N, C-alpha and C positions, 0 to 999 in steps of 0.2 A: 837803196839808202846807202849812205857815202861808208868809207869802212871806219873813219872816226868816231861816227855815231853809234855804228855796229858794236865796235869795241867797248864802248861804255856801258853796255849791256850785259849781265853775266851768261856765261855760256848756258847754263840749265833753263833762263827763262828762253833765250833765243831757241833754243830746240823747241820749247812748247809753243812758241809763237809759231814756227814751221808748221807744226802738228794741227794748229787751229787757223790755219789761213787756208780762207776758202780757195784760193787761186794758186795755192803751192803746186809745182809739180808733185807729182805721187809718188815717184820715186824719191824726192827730197823727204816727204811726210814720213815714207818708211823708214827711211835712215834715221830722222830725228825720234821718231816713235819707239824705235829698236833702242837708240842711244839714252833716251829717257827712261826705258824699263831696266836698261842694265846700268844705270848712272853710276853706282857704288862700284863698279869694278871697271869702269872705263876706261882706266887705265891699261887694264888687261886686254881689252879689243883689239883684235889685229885689223887691219883692213881687210884682209882676206874674209875673215868672220863676217865683217859687216856686209862685204860683197853676196857672200854665200848664204847668209841669213834673210838677207832682202831681195835675193837674186837680182842683184846688179851689178852693174861693169865698176873696175877702178876709176874709170874716166868721169862716170857718173858720180861717185862718191867727191872726186877732186872736185868737179862743179860744185856740188852740194858745199863742200867746205868751203869754196870762193863766194858762194853765195851768202854763207854766214860771217865772212869777213875775214877767211884763214886762207893761208896758202895751200894746205894742205891737210891730211887727216891727221900727222903726227903735230902739227901746230895747234889744232882743234884741242886733242888731248893735253898738250902742256898748259893750254889756258887753265885748264880744271887745276892742274896741281899750281899755277901762280895764284889762282883766285882763293884755292886753299890755306898757302902761306899767308898770304894778306891776311884772311879771315883771323887765322890765328893771332897776328899782330892787332889787329882791331878787338878781340874779345879779350885781351889782357887786362881791358878797363873794368869788365864786370867785377873783378873781388873788390873794387874801390866802390860800384854802383852796389854792392849788396848791403852797404850801410847807408844809402841814400835815397833809396827806391822803399815807398809804402804805398801798397797794395793790398787791400781787405781780403781776407780768406774766401769770404762770399764770392767775390768778384773772380777770384782765380778759379774758383768752384763751377762757376757759371760758363766761363770760356772753356774750361775741360768738358764740361757739358755738352755744349756746344759741339764741339770737336767730335764726341762720341757720335752724336745725334745726326749731324749732317756728312754725307758722304763726299762733297765738293765743295774746297774752300776757296774762295777770292780773296785776295786783300787789296782795297784801293787807299792809297795814300799819295803824298805830295812828295815832290823830288827828293826833298831832304831826307826823309826817311828810306830810300832806296838799301842802303845796305843793310839796315834793320830788316827790312821786309825780306830781301833775297837771302840772307843768312837764316833766317825761320823758314824759307823755302828750301833750300839745302839742306837744313837739319830734317823737316819734315819727309823729304826724300829718301832718307835712309832707312824710315818706317813704312817705304812705298806708299805714302800719303802725298799726292799730289796737290799744290798748293799753287795757284793762279796768281800772278801779280798783275796789277793793274795801274801802273803809275800815271797814265794818261787815259783818261776815260774818253774823251773826244775821239782817241785812237782806237779804242777798244770797247766802244759802245756797243757794238755787233755782238760781242761775245756776253755783254753782260745782258744784253735781249734776250738771250737764249736760255738764262737760266732756269732751272727748276726748282720744285718746290724742295728738293733735297738739298739745295746749294746753302750753305753758309756765306755772307757777304760780310767781311771786317773791316772797319774803316779806321784809319789811324788819323785823328785829328791833331794839328798841333794849333790852329786858330779857328776863330768863327770863319772867317773869310773862306776857308778852304770847306768847312763843313756847308755853309750856304750854298758854295760853288755845285756842290754835288747834288742838292735837292731835287732839281728837275730831272734828273738823270735817274737816281733810286726810287722815286716815289712811286712806280708803277711795276717794278721788278719783283720776280717771285723769290721766294727764299727768305731765310732769317737773315735779319739785318743786326751786325753787333756793332755799335759805335764805342770807340776807347778814345778817352778824352785824359788831356794832362790837368784839369780844372773841372770841379762840379759847377762852375759856371758857364761851361760850353754849352751850345746848343745841343741837345740831344745825346750827353754822354751816357751809356750804358755802364760802362766800367771805367774808373778813375784809376790813373797812375799819379800817385802824389811824390812829392820830391821836397827832403828834408831841408836842401840847400837849393835854393833860387837860380843858381848861377850853371846848374848841371843843364847841358845840352840835349834839346828833346831827342834826337836821335840816339845818345847814349840810353837816354831812360825808356825808350822801346827796345832798343838791343837788348838792354837787361832782361826787361819785362814778358818779350817773346822768347828769350833763352829759356827763360825761368818756366814758360808753359810747355816748352818743348820738354824740358827735362823731366817734368812732371806728368807729362803726356807719357813718354817713352817709358818711364817707370810702368805706368798703369798697364801699358801695352804688353810689357815684358812679363809682368805677375798676373795677367789674367788669363784665364782659363775657359775653355767654352763648357 
């Protein structure tokens, strides 16, 4: 994979891609798995810790980082801080969107219920919605919930084929063309499929995100919606007791 292509994909997703790759070097998969499991404290993980915990050499870690598109482990860790700074700047628009987005309480309760009921979550989406999907993935990782992103179903179809009945597949629609392009891929997959749409007229929308202004960019509508779902889910997790 060319470096400019690699750098356009967020760190957490790249790590998860390494874990799921059937042809990946086992030592690379071990390093990636350790970093995903400890993603919230990534900045505190030293090179020595990564080596010791996974029984790999420093040269192996360097090759792993270069395979990911970074020169070394320090640059890999720096990318997380850079991504979080960019995310904070992008998330500033959410205050404005609170007055623009219209979603029913029934639909909100529905997707929260799905997140409770299904252990694995996969999000299928067009490229325009990458940041919104990534930000939700990053937020859910704070609760130790792994969300898999599938921006290109042609490249990730082997992953979709392996889904279990305990999997939730969330489809973020922006138009009927994208919806229709997925039908042949998802018609036979296992698990629960939840289609989220911007209009009641779109094909198969289980949940509809409305906007009081037609000029709002779809990527920001989804950014607000997924952020709201995360915060509600986070509060439920925080105040739930066994």
